DRENTOR-597933 format. One record per residue (C-alpha): residue number from 1; residue in three letters; y, x, z. Coordinates in steps of 0.25 Angstrom, whole numbers, plus 5000, padded with zeros to 4 digits. Layout:
REM DRENTOR-597933
(rec NUM, 'ALA', (Y, X, Z))
...
***
This chain:
REM DRENTOR-597933
(rec 1, 'MET', (5299, 5296, 5400))
(rec 2, 'ILE', (5299, 5290, 5386))
(rec 3, 'GLN', (5287, 5295, 5378))
(rec 4, 'GLN', (5287, 5296, 5363))
(rec 5, 'ALA', (5276, 5290, 5354))
(rec 6, 'GLU', (5266, 5299, 5349))
(rec 7, 'ARG', (5270, 5297, 5334))
(rec 8, 'MET', (5284, 5303, 5338))
(rec 9, 'LYS', (5278, 5316, 5341))
(rec 10, 'GLY', (5276, 5320, 5326))
(rec 11, 'LEU', (5291, 5316, 5323))
(rec 12, 'THR', (5301, 5327, 5323))
(rec 13, 'SER', (5314, 5331, 5317))
(rec 14, 'ALA', (5315, 5344, 5325))
(rec 15, 'ILE', (5319, 5353, 5313))
(rec 16, 'PHE', (5329, 5343, 5308))
(rec 17, 'SER', (5335, 5341, 5322))
(rec 18, 'GLN', (5336, 5356, 5324))
(rec 19, 'LEU', (5343, 5358, 5311))
(rec 20, 'GLU', (5353, 5346, 5314))
(rec 21, 'GLU', (5356, 5352, 5328))
(rec 22, 'LEU', (5358, 5366, 5322))
(rec 23, 'GLN', (5367, 5360, 5311))
(rec 24, 'LYS', (5376, 5352, 5321))
(rec 25, 'LYS', (5377, 5365, 5329))
(rec 26, 'ALA', (5381, 5373, 5317))
(rec 27, 'ALA', (5391, 5362, 5313))
(rec 28, 'ALA', (5397, 5362, 5327))
(rec 29, 'SER', (5400, 5377, 5327))
(rec 30, 'GLY', (5408, 5375, 5314))
(rec 31, 'VAL', (5398, 5378, 5303))
(rec 32, 'ASP', (5400, 5371, 5290))
(rec 33, 'ILE', (5386, 5365, 5288))
(rec 34, 'ILE', (5381, 5363, 5274))
(rec 35, 'GLN', (5371, 5352, 5276))
(rec 36, 'LEU', (5359, 5354, 5267))
(rec 37, 'SER', (5348, 5350, 5276))
(rec 38, 'ILE', (5348, 5334, 5276))
(rec 39, 'GLY', (5345, 5328, 5263))
(rec 40, 'ASN', (5357, 5318, 5264))
(rec 41, 'PRO', (5364, 5315, 5251))
(rec 42, 'ASP', (5379, 5318, 5251))
(rec 43, 'MET', (5381, 5309, 5239))
(rec 44, 'ALA', (5385, 5295, 5239))
(rec 45, 'PRO', (5379, 5283, 5231))
(rec 46, 'ALA', (5385, 5280, 5217))
(rec 47, 'PRO', (5397, 5270, 5217))
(rec 48, 'HIS', (5389, 5258, 5212))
(rec 49, 'ILE', (5379, 5259, 5223))
(rec 50, 'ILE', (5390, 5260, 5234))
(rec 51, 'GLU', (5397, 5248, 5227))
(rec 52, 'ALA', (5384, 5240, 5227))
(rec 53, 'MET', (5382, 5243, 5242))
(rec 54, 'LYS', (5397, 5240, 5245))
(rec 55, 'GLN', (5396, 5226, 5238))
(rec 56, 'ALA', (5383, 5223, 5246))
(rec 57, 'VAL', (5389, 5227, 5259))
(rec 58, 'GLU', (5401, 5218, 5257))
(rec 59, 'CYS', (5391, 5206, 5255))
(rec 60, 'GLY', (5389, 5199, 5268))
(rec 61, 'GLY', (5375, 5193, 5263))
(rec 62, 'ASN', (5369, 5208, 5263))
(rec 63, 'TYR', (5368, 5210, 5278))
(rec 64, 'GLY', (5355, 5202, 5281))
(rec 65, 'TYR', (5341, 5207, 5282))
(rec 66, 'THR', (5335, 5212, 5269))
(rec 67, 'LEU', (5320, 5212, 5265))
(rec 68, 'SER', (5313, 5225, 5269))
(rec 69, 'LYS', (5307, 5226, 5255))
(rec 70, 'GLY', (5321, 5226, 5249))
(rec 71, 'LYS', (5329, 5216, 5240))
(rec 72, 'PRO', (5321, 5212, 5227))
(rec 73, 'GLU', (5333, 5218, 5219))
(rec 74, 'LEU', (5331, 5231, 5225))
(rec 75, 'LEU', (5316, 5231, 5223))
(rec 76, 'GLN', (5318, 5228, 5209))
(rec 77, 'ALA', (5328, 5239, 5207))
(rec 78, 'ILE', (5319, 5249, 5213))
(rec 79, 'ALA', (5308, 5245, 5204))
(rec 80, 'GLY', (5317, 5245, 5192))
(rec 81, 'TRP', (5322, 5259, 5196))
(rec 82, 'TYR', (5308, 5265, 5197))
(rec 83, 'ASN', (5304, 5259, 5184))
(rec 84, 'LYS', (5316, 5265, 5177))
(rec 85, 'LYS', (5315, 5278, 5183))
(rec 86, 'PHE', (5300, 5281, 5184))
(rec 87, 'ASP', (5293, 5270, 5176))
(rec 88, 'VAL', (5286, 5265, 5188))
(rec 89, 'GLN', (5284, 5250, 5188))
(rec 90, 'LEU', (5286, 5243, 5202))
(rec 91, 'ASP', (5285, 5229, 5207))
(rec 92, 'PRO', (5297, 5227, 5215))
(rec 93, 'ASN', (5290, 5216, 5223))
(rec 94, 'THR', (5278, 5224, 5228))
(rec 95, 'GLU', (5281, 5239, 5225))
(rec 96, 'VAL', (5295, 5242, 5230))
(rec 97, 'HIS', (5300, 5241, 5244))
(rec 98, 'SER', (5314, 5246, 5249))
(rec 99, 'LEU', (5315, 5256, 5261))
(rec 100, 'ILE', (5326, 5260, 5271))
(rec 101, 'GLY', (5325, 5274, 5265))
(rec 102, 'SER', (5313, 5280, 5260))
(rec 103, 'GLN', (5311, 5288, 5273))
(rec 104, 'GLU', (5308, 5274, 5280))
(rec 105, 'GLY', (5297, 5271, 5270))
(rec 106, 'LEU', (5291, 5284, 5271))
(rec 107, 'ALA', (5291, 5283, 5286))
(rec 108, 'HIS', (5284, 5269, 5286))
(rec 109, 'ILE', (5274, 5271, 5274))
(rec 110, 'GLY', (5264, 5279, 5283))
(rec 111, 'LEU', (5264, 5267, 5293))
(rec 112, 'CYS', (5260, 5258, 5282))
(rec 113, 'LEU', (5248, 5266, 5276))
(rec 114, 'VAL', (5243, 5276, 5287))
(rec 115, 'ASN', (5235, 5274, 5299))
(rec 116, 'PRO', (5234, 5285, 5310))
(rec 117, 'GLY', (5226, 5297, 5306))
(rec 118, 'ASP', (5228, 5294, 5291))
(rec 119, 'VAL', (5232, 5306, 5282))
(rec 120, 'VAL', (5246, 5306, 5276))
(rec 121, 'LEU', (5248, 5317, 5266))
(rec 122, 'ILE', (5263, 5323, 5267))
(rec 123, 'PRO', (5270, 5334, 5260))
(rec 124, 'ASP', (5274, 5346, 5268))
(rec 125, 'PRO', (5286, 5349, 5267))
(rec 126, 'GLY', (5290, 5335, 5267))
(rec 127, 'TYR', (5301, 5325, 5271))
(rec 128, 'PRO', (5298, 5322, 5286))
(rec 129, 'ILE', (5296, 5307, 5284))
(rec 130, 'PHE', (5283, 5310, 5276))
(rec 131, 'SER', (5277, 5315, 5288))
(rec 132, 'THR', (5284, 5307, 5299))
(rec 133, 'GLY', (5281, 5293, 5293))
(rec 134, 'PRO', (5265, 5296, 5292))
(rec 135, 'HIS', (5266, 5302, 5306))
(rec 136, 'ILE', (5271, 5290, 5312))
(rec 137, 'ALA', (5260, 5282, 5306))
(rec 138, 'GLY', (5250, 5291, 5312))
(rec 139, 'ALA', (5246, 5299, 5300))
(rec 140, 'GLN', (5239, 5312, 5299))
(rec 141, 'LEU', (5248, 5320, 5290))
(rec 142, 'HIS', (5243, 5330, 5280))
(rec 143, 'LYS', (5254, 5339, 5275))
(rec 144, 'MET', (5253, 5343, 5260))
(rec 145, 'CYS', (5260, 5357, 5260))
(rec 146, 'LEU', (5270, 5357, 5248))
(rec 147, 'THR', (5272, 5372, 5243))
(rec 148, 'ALA', (5279, 5378, 5231))
(rec 149, 'GLU', (5266, 5384, 5226))
(rec 150, 'ASN', (5262, 5369, 5223))
(rec 151, 'ASN', (5275, 5365, 5218))
(rec 152, 'TYR', (5277, 5357, 5232))
(rec 153, 'LEU', (5266, 5347, 5228))
(rec 154, 'PRO', (5255, 5344, 5238))
(rec 155, 'ASP', (5242, 5351, 5235))
(rec 156, 'LEU', (5234, 5339, 5233))
(rec 157, 'ASP', (5221, 5346, 5230))
(rec 158, 'GLY', (5223, 5354, 5244))
(rec 159, 'ILE', (5222, 5341, 5252))
(rec 160, 'ASP', (5209, 5340, 5259))
(rec 161, 'GLU', (5200, 5328, 5255))
(rec 162, 'ASP', (5198, 5323, 5269))
(rec 163, 'ILE', (5213, 5322, 5270))
(rec 164, 'LEU', (5214, 5314, 5257))
(rec 165, 'LYS', (5204, 5305, 5262))
(rec 166, 'ARG', (5212, 5301, 5274))
(rec 167, 'THR', (5225, 5301, 5267))
(rec 168, 'LYS', (5233, 5288, 5267))
(rec 169, 'LEU', (5246, 5293, 5262))
(rec 170, 'MET', (5252, 5304, 5254))
(rec 171, 'ILE', (5267, 5307, 5254))
(rec 172, 'LEU', (5274, 5314, 5242))
(rec 173, 'ASN', (5288, 5317, 5239))
(rec 174, 'TYR', (5294, 5322, 5226))
(rec 175, 'PRO', (5305, 5326, 5223))
(rec 176, 'ASN', (5302, 5332, 5236))
(rec 177, 'ASN', (5310, 5333, 5249))
(rec 178, 'PRO', (5311, 5344, 5254))
(rec 179, 'LEU', (5305, 5352, 5243))
(rec 180, 'ALA', (5313, 5346, 5231))
(rec 181, 'ALA', (5299, 5347, 5224))
(rec 182, 'THR', (5294, 5338, 5213))
(rec 183, 'ALA', (5281, 5332, 5209))
(rec 184, 'THR', (5274, 5331, 5195))
(rec 185, 'ARG', (5267, 5319, 5189))
(rec 186, 'GLU', (5254, 5327, 5189))
(rec 187, 'PHE', (5255, 5329, 5204))
(rec 188, 'TYR', (5257, 5314, 5206))
(rec 189, 'GLU', (5246, 5310, 5198))
(rec 190, 'LYS', (5237, 5319, 5206))
(rec 191, 'VAL', (5242, 5312, 5219))
(rec 192, 'VAL', (5239, 5298, 5213))
(rec 193, 'ALA', (5225, 5302, 5210))
(rec 194, 'LEU', (5223, 5308, 5224))
(rec 195, 'ALA', (5229, 5296, 5231))
(rec 196, 'HIS', (5220, 5286, 5223))
(rec 197, 'GLN', (5208, 5295, 5226))
(rec 198, 'TYR', (5210, 5295, 5241))
(rec 199, 'GLN', (5217, 5282, 5242))
(rec 200, 'PHE', (5230, 5286, 5249))
(rec 201, 'VAL', (5245, 5281, 5246))
(rec 202, 'VAL', (5255, 5291, 5240))
(rec 203, 'CYS', (5269, 5290, 5245))
(rec 204, 'SER', (5279, 5296, 5236))
(rec 205, 'ASP', (5293, 5299, 5241))
(rec 206, 'PHE', (5302, 5299, 5228))
(rec 207, 'ALA', (5316, 5299, 5235))
(rec 208, 'TYR', (5321, 5311, 5226))
(rec 209, 'SER', (5317, 5305, 5213))
(rec 210, 'GLU', (5331, 5305, 5207))
(rec 211, 'LEU', (5336, 5318, 5213))
(rec 212, 'VAL', (5330, 5326, 5201))
(rec 213, 'PHE', (5336, 5338, 5193))
(rec 214, 'ASP', (5335, 5345, 5179))
(rec 215, 'ASP', (5329, 5332, 5172))
(rec 216, 'TYR', (5317, 5332, 5182))
(rec 217, 'ARG', (5312, 5318, 5183))
(rec 218, 'PRO', (5302, 5315, 5195))
(rec 219, 'GLU', (5289, 5307, 5194))
(rec 220, 'SER', (5288, 5294, 5202))
(rec 221, 'PHE', (5275, 5295, 5209))
(rec 222, 'LEU', (5273, 5280, 5206))
(rec 223, 'SER', (5274, 5284, 5191))
(rec 224, 'ILE', (5260, 5290, 5192))
(rec 225, 'PRO', (5249, 5280, 5187))
(rec 226, 'GLY', (5241, 5275, 5199))
(rec 227, 'ALA', (5252, 5280, 5209))
(rec 228, 'LYS', (5257, 5266, 5213))
(rec 229, 'GLU', (5242, 5262, 5217))
(rec 230, 'ILE', (5243, 5273, 5228))
(rec 231, 'GLY', (5258, 5276, 5230))
(rec 232, 'ILE', (5272, 5273, 5234))
(rec 233, 'GLU', (5285, 5280, 5231))
(rec 234, 'PHE', (5298, 5280, 5240))
(rec 235, 'ASN', (5311, 5282, 5234))
(rec 236, 'SER', (5325, 5281, 5239))
(rec 237, 'LEU', (5340, 5279, 5235))
(rec 238, 'SER', (5344, 5289, 5246))
(rec 239, 'LYS', (5345, 5301, 5237))
(rec 240, 'SER', (5345, 5295, 5223))
(rec 241, 'TYR', (5357, 5286, 5225))
(rec 242, 'ASN', (5363, 5293, 5238))
(rec 243, 'MET', (5360, 5282, 5247))
(rec 244, 'CYS', (5352, 5289, 5258))
(rec 245, 'GLY', (5360, 5282, 5269))
(rec 246, 'CYS', (5358, 5268, 5263))
(rec 247, 'ARG', (5343, 5270, 5266))
(rec 248, 'ILE', (5336, 5263, 5255))
(rec 249, 'ALA', (5324, 5267, 5248))
(rec 250, 'TYR', (5311, 5261, 5243))
(rec 251, 'VAL', (5296, 5263, 5241))
(rec 252, 'VAL', (5289, 5259, 5228))
(rec 253, 'GLY', (5274, 5259, 5223))
(rec 254, 'ASN', (5261, 5253, 5229))
(rec 255, 'SER', (5263, 5239, 5232))
(rec 256, 'GLN', (5253, 5239, 5244))
(rec 257, 'VAL', (5260, 5251, 5251))
(rec 258, 'ILE', (5274, 5245, 5248))
(rec 259, 'SER', (5269, 5232, 5255))
(rec 260, 'LEU', (5264, 5239, 5267))
(rec 261, 'LEU', (5277, 5247, 5269))
(rec 262, 'GLY', (5285, 5234, 5267))
(rec 263, 'ARG', (5277, 5227, 5277))
(rec 264, 'LEU', (5279, 5238, 5287))
(rec 265, 'LYS', (5294, 5238, 5284))
(rec 266, 'SER', (5295, 5223, 5286))
(rec 267, 'ASN', (5291, 5225, 5300))
(rec 268, 'PHE', (5300, 5237, 5302))
(rec 269, 'ASP', (5313, 5234, 5296))
(rec 270, 'TYR', (5321, 5225, 5286))
(rec 271, 'GLY', (5327, 5228, 5273))
(rec 272, 'ILE', (5338, 5237, 5268))
(rec 273, 'PHE', (5352, 5233, 5270))
(rec 274, 'ALA', (5355, 5224, 5257))
(rec 275, 'PRO', (5368, 5232, 5253))
(rec 276, 'VAL', (5359, 5245, 5252))
(rec 277, 'GLN', (5349, 5238, 5244))
(rec 278, 'LEU', (5359, 5233, 5234))
(rec 279, 'ALA', (5365, 5247, 5233))
(rec 280, 'ALA', (5351, 5252, 5230))
(rec 281, 'ILE', (5350, 5242, 5219))
(rec 282, 'ALA', (5363, 5246, 5213))
(rec 283, 'ALA', (5358, 5261, 5214))
(rec 284, 'LEU', (5344, 5258, 5207))
(rec 285, 'THR', (5350, 5249, 5196))
(rec 286, 'GLY', (5363, 5255, 5194))
(rec 287, 'PRO', (5368, 5267, 5186))
(rec 288, 'GLN', (5359, 5279, 5189))
(rec 289, 'ASP', (5370, 5290, 5186))
(rec 290, 'CYS', (5372, 5292, 5201))
(rec 291, 'VAL', (5357, 5296, 5203))
(rec 292, 'ARG', (5359, 5306, 5191))
(rec 293, 'GLU', (5372, 5311, 5197))
(rec 294, 'THR', (5366, 5313, 5211))
(rec 295, 'ALA', (5354, 5321, 5205))
(rec 296, 'ALA', (5363, 5330, 5197))
(rec 297, 'ALA', (5371, 5333, 5210))
(rec 298, 'TYR', (5359, 5337, 5217))
(rec 299, 'GLN', (5355, 5346, 5205))
(rec 300, 'ARG', (5368, 5353, 5205))
(rec 301, 'ARG', (5367, 5355, 5220))
(rec 302, 'ARG', (5352, 5360, 5218))
(rec 303, 'ASP', (5357, 5370, 5208))
(rec 304, 'ILE', (5368, 5375, 5218))
(rec 305, 'ILE', (5358, 5378, 5229))
(rec 306, 'VAL', (5347, 5383, 5220))
(rec 307, 'ASP', (5356, 5392, 5211))
(rec 308, 'GLY', (5364, 5397, 5223))
(rec 309, 'PHE', (5352, 5400, 5232))
(rec 310, 'ASN', (5345, 5407, 5221))
(rec 311, 'ARG', (5357, 5416, 5218))
(rec 312, 'ILE', (5357, 5420, 5232))
(rec 313, 'GLY', (5342, 5424, 5233))
(rec 314, 'TRP', (5337, 5411, 5239))
(rec 315, 'HIS', (5327, 5406, 5229))
(rec 316, 'VAL', (5325, 5391, 5228))
(rec 317, 'GLU', (5319, 5382, 5218))
(rec 318, 'ARG', (5327, 5372, 5209))
(rec 319, 'PRO', (5321, 5358, 5213))
(rec 320, 'LYS', (5320, 5347, 5202))
(rec 321, 'ALA', (5323, 5336, 5212))
(rec 322, 'SER', (5328, 5332, 5226))
(rec 323, 'MET', (5340, 5336, 5234))
(rec 324, 'TYR', (5334, 5348, 5241))
(rec 325, 'ILE', (5331, 5362, 5239))
(rec 326, 'TRP', (5318, 5368, 5245))
(rec 327, 'ALA', (5321, 5383, 5248))
(rec 328, 'LYS', (5313, 5394, 5253))
(rec 329, 'VAL', (5319, 5401, 5266))
(rec 330, 'PRO', (5325, 5414, 5260))
(rec 331, 'THR', (5323, 5421, 5273))
(rec 332, 'LYS', (5311, 5424, 5282))
(rec 333, 'GLN', (5314, 5413, 5292))
(rec 334, 'SER', (5308, 5400, 5295))
(rec 335, 'SER', (5314, 5388, 5288))
(rec 336, 'PHE', (5320, 5383, 5301))
(rec 337, 'ASP', (5326, 5397, 5305))
(rec 338, 'PHE', (5332, 5399, 5291))
(rec 339, 'ALA', (5338, 5385, 5291))
(rec 340, 'VAL', (5344, 5388, 5304))
(rec 341, 'ASP', (5350, 5401, 5300))
(rec 342, 'LEU', (5355, 5395, 5287))
(rec 343, 'LEU', (5362, 5385, 5295))
(rec 344, 'ASN', (5368, 5394, 5305))
(rec 345, 'HIS', (5372, 5405, 5295))
(rec 346, 'THR', (5377, 5396, 5283))
(rec 347, 'GLY', (5379, 5382, 5288))
(rec 348, 'VAL', (5369, 5377, 5277))
(rec 349, 'ALA', (5359, 5367, 5283))
(rec 350, 'VAL', (5345, 5366, 5277))
(rec 351, 'VAL', (5332, 5361, 5282))
(rec 352, 'PRO', (5320, 5370, 5285))
(rec 353, 'GLY', (5308, 5367, 5277))
(rec 354, 'LYS', (5299, 5367, 5290))
(rec 355, 'ALA', (5306, 5353, 5293))
(rec 356, 'PHE', (5298, 5347, 5281))
(rec 357, 'GLY', (5285, 5353, 5285))
(rec 358, 'ASP', (5277, 5365, 5288))
(rec 359, 'CYS', (5276, 5368, 5273))
(rec 360, 'GLY', (5291, 5368, 5272))
(rec 361, 'GLU', (5293, 5381, 5281))
(rec 362, 'GLY', (5300, 5392, 5273))
(rec 363, 'PHE', (5309, 5383, 5266))
(rec 364, 'VAL', (5322, 5375, 5268))
(rec 365, 'ARG', (5327, 5362, 5262))
(rec 366, 'ILE', (5341, 5361, 5256))
(rec 367, 'ALA', (5347, 5347, 5253))
(rec 368, 'LEU', (5357, 5347, 5242))
(rec 369, 'VAL', (5366, 5337, 5249))
(rec 370, 'GLN', (5379, 5344, 5249))
(rec 371, 'PRO', (5390, 5345, 5238))
(rec 372, 'GLU', (5389, 5357, 5228))
(rec 373, 'GLU', (5400, 5365, 5234))
(rec 374, 'ARG', (5393, 5364, 5248))
(rec 375, 'LEU', (5380, 5369, 5242))
(rec 376, 'ALA', (5387, 5380, 5235))
(rec 377, 'GLU', (5393, 5384, 5249))
(rec 378, 'ALA', (5379, 5383, 5255))
(rec 379, 'VAL', (5374, 5393, 5245))
(rec 380, 'ALA', (5386, 5402, 5247))
(rec 381, 'ARG', (5384, 5402, 5262))
(rec 382, 'ILE', (5369, 5405, 5261))
(rec 383, 'LYS', (5371, 5416, 5251))
(rec 384, 'LYS', (5381, 5423, 5261))
(rec 385, 'TRP', (5370, 5421, 5272))
(rec 386, 'LEU', (5358, 5426, 5265))
(rec 387, 'ARG', (5365, 5438, 5259))
***
């Protein structure tokens, strides 16, 4: 009999697997599913990005191995983009590294920094890789419960000093998935001071930096004085440029941490397919109208859901960023039971908050990944059901 490794026992996709099976069953019975559960963008990259990839694919010289770190032109493009967007100065040779999607980097960073038993501070609710990556590294996970009362920011003063003394890594994510929450500069300044005091690394997931609304502009964690001495930041082209299937992202910041991650990756994999890198260069250095248009599309979708739900008595907040709505369950059910009933009665698929951690119970996450008319249809179906 095959025995799984001990580290596998903490890995589960039970809720997501259950939801997938329920959706398949509903679809097989003829239900028209409005898929608002998976955060998979339904928009395509801009034409100039597609054209750059098309030309690169047609070049026979682009099919060899590439460096794990990334093409020098890509690293320079990333550094230039960060400087222009956030006034953050980066050395492309030592402070930038490409990734096969930010999830890959988040999965591996714990292996670079954490020994078994070391503490990693993770958000709860949080994107699952924030916990599974450190878990595989043998970390002791300390969950920072994110609540509306604290604007979905960790209560830094509430973390026990004994925990802080054993902490090797803190993971943050703003704009946030699944909460669609944002962070303030003052909060980041407090994080930097705490990390310096207790000598741990801060990992900022900034994948939704460009999906922002109503003239809101997020702060890069690395823009805080002293942040680069203790921190790194992950960003991605998946959401900003609708390139999620291309699997290209990057990590920037502290050169020592970047070097460690690069060393680990050089033992695990090779670099990203050259045409994908060339398309990423075109995205980062080319016209940025496409990014603004994508954000505007998500803002319109946000308004359809928020205004529609509020009209039918399901009160939800209007987020300033991301591609999600975090909504309190409007019935007296668990988040899972509500999500199942919503699917069965309306065909609208969402994710129960419990899937993102214990502190997510009582909420559901709604992904704005359908055209406006489908979102309006979702509101109409839910109105009829909740009436």
